[in-house]
N, C-alpha and C positions, 0 to 999 in steps of 0.2 A: 843273829836270826834275821834282823832287818836287812842286812846286806845280802843274805841268801834269797830273801823274798824279792828284793830289787833285781837280783840276777835272773831269777826265774821269770819275772815279768818282762825283763828286757829280751830274754831268749824267745818268749812267747810272741812279743810284738814283732821282733825281727822275722821269725818264722812265718807269722801271718802276713806281714808286708811282702815277703819273698813269694809266698804262695799266690797272693793277689796279683803281684807283678807278672808272675808266670802265666796266670790265668788270663790276664789282660793281653799279654803278648800272644798267647795261643788263639785268642779270638780275632786277631788281626789278619787281614788278607795279605798274603805274600805274593806280590806281583813282580814278574820278570818282564822287563821291556827289552825286546830283542830287535836288533837291526843289523843289516849288512854294512851300514855306515857309508852309503853312497849318496846321501842326501846333500844338497848344496849347503855349504857352511855359511853362506851369507843369509840363508833363510833359517836353517837349523844348526846353530854352532856346535851343538852336541848331538846332532841327529834327531830324528823324530822320537827315538827312544828316550833321549835326554829330556826333550821338551815334555813328554808325557810323564816320565818319572818325577820331574820337578813338580808338576801339578798334582800328581797322585799323592806324593808325600806330604802335601798340605792338607790332605783329607783325613778325617778321623777314622781310625780303624784300618788304614791301608799302609803297608810298607812296600815301597817300590825300589827295585834295583835294576841295573842295566847289564846286558851282555851283548856280544857281537860276534860276527862270523870269524874274525881273526883270533878270538880267544881260543885256548886249548879246548878241544872237543867242540868247536864252534860255539863255545859259551853255553853248552847244553849237556853237561855231564849228568850222570845218573844222580849224583849228590845234589847238583843244582836243581834238577827237576823234582827231586824228592822234597825239596824245600820251596816249591813253587805251587801256589794255588791257582794262579791265572797267568798264562803266557800271552803277551801281546807281541805280534809278529809283523814287522815291516821288511819286505824284500822287494827288490826292483830289478837290478841288473845281474845279480849273482845267484839266481835260484838254483842253478845246476851245481854250484860250488858247495852246497850243503850235502854232506855225505848221506847216502841212503840209510846207513846204520843209525845216524842221528835222527833222521826223519822217522824211522820206525820206532825209535825210542820215544819221541815226542807223541806220536799217535797212540802208543801203548799207554802212556801216562794219561792221555785224554780218555780213552775208552775203558781202561781197566782200573785206574786209580781215581778218575774223576776230576782231573785237572781241567780248568777252563782254558779256552783258546779264543783269542780275538785276532782275526786276520784283517789287515788294513790295506785298502786301496789295491796296489799292484800285487799284493800277496795272493790275489786270485790265481796267479800262476805259480805260487810257491808249492814246493813238494808236500809240505804238511797238509795244506788244503786239499790238494789233489788226492793224496792217499787217504786222509780222514774221511772226505766226502765221496771218494771213489768216483771222481768226475774230472773232466778236462779243465774246468774252471775258466773256460774261454768265453769272452764277450764277442759280439759280431764285429765290433770295431772299437778303437780307442784313439782319440785325437786330441792333442793338447792345443786347443784353440783359444784358451784363456778367456772364456766368456762365463757369464753368470749361470748358476744353477739354483732353482728354487726347491727347497727341501720341504716336504709335506709330511706331517705326522698322520699316519694312516692307522696306527694302532695305539691310540692315546692311553688305553688302560694298561698297556704293557709297562713294566717298571723301567725298561730302557728309555721310554719316552718321558719319564717323570720330570716335570718342571721345564720341559722344552716345548716351545711353540714353533710353528712354521717359521723358517728363516731362509735367508739368501746367502749363498757362498759367492762372493763377488767375481772371483776368477778361478777357474778350475779346468780340468780335463774332462772331455765328454767320453763316456762309455755308452754303448748301445746294446739293448737286448737283441736276441736272447742271450741269457747267461747260463752256461751249461753246468748246473749244479742240481742236486736233488731238490724236490719241492720243500721249501723251508716250513718249519712248524709255525712260524710267524714272520711277517714282514712289518717292520715298525715304521720305517720311513720310505717314501718314494720321492723321486726327483723328476723335475721337468726342465726342459731347455727351450730356447727360442726356436730351435730347429723343429719342434713338434714331438721329439722323442720323450718317452717316459720310462723310467727305470725303477727297479727295486733297489733301494740304496742301503738299507740296514736289514739284515735277515738273520735268523737264528735256527739252530738245530740242537737236538739232544742226541748224543752219540754214545750209546750204552750208558756209562756212568758220568760222562763228561758233557759239558755245555759248550757250544761252538757259536761264535758270532762272526759275521763278515760285515765290515763297514767299507762301502765303496769310496766315499769322498776321502780326499787326503793327498792329492798330487803334491809331490815333494818340492815343486818349484814355487809353491804358494804357501803362505803362513796359515794354512787352514786349521792346524791343530792348536793355534793360539786363539782361535775364536771361542768366546765363552760358550756358545751353543755346542761346539764340538768337544770342548773340555767337559761339559756336563754330560754329553753323550758317552764319552769315554769312561767317566766315573760310574755312570749308570750301568754301562756294559760290564765293567769289572765286577760290580756288585751282583749282577745277574749271573755272569759266568762263574763267579765264586760262590754261588748258592746262598748269598745273603738276602736276595729277593727272589720272588717266585711269580710266575704268571699263570693265570687260569687258562684252561683249554678253551678253544673257540671264542677268542676275544672278538668283540664287534669291530668291524672295519669302518673307519671314517672316510667318507668320500670327500676328497679335497684336491683342488687344483684341476687344471685342464686335462682332458683325456688326450691320449696320444693321437697325433695326426701323422706321424712318421714312424716307420719301423725299419729294422735292419740297419746295415752299416751307414754311418754318417758320410754324406757326400758334400764336400766343400762347394759353395756356390761358384758357378762359372764367372770368370772375370770378363 
């Protein structure tokens, strides 16, 4: 009788532990870091996707994996996307190599299933961004002049800004407004340059069931995604895109930084 009782208790404890483990796993955000893998290896040995996955996997409640353009089905099979809560996308030189079928699959998962999407830097010209936002994604100019950009928190109440103060990116590529995308529901960061330009740097949209984030900083020739502020920005963006945090409508805007004194394409100074 005692042996039977011990067996029943053991089965109960095992079943309970298994159920708790499954519940804990189901509460974790499944993040897929995708890249075409053209990033300089001296800066990002495993690509931007690898740098982000390494950091995200150190965060409680997040499981990050990697895929890339050279994988079967461009690393974006139906099964893979079905097991993805948030897709982070970095593309640069091979936008047109992503098959349209894959692009439509990604956008369907955003709009119909509610998968989050985070586009990084030159992903403004990626097919998923263009199709999802129904826009050209073009800036008036982009020049890698390797100078500093000051990042200003202009929506401090938005969860993507949580724990981040104004900061400086020492070297980066300048992009200039206008940026051809629909009016975002929120702009969380703006950036300024010594040229007098001022840009929207982090912006978000809700697309049917899915949440969409675009983060402009992140030129691959500089170790921008190793900066603590950018790492925190990525974690916050994943949590918002994955619906673990929420933002109120009509958040107050913080006036910060100098106003724009230059507009349109960047023109290098005459020598």
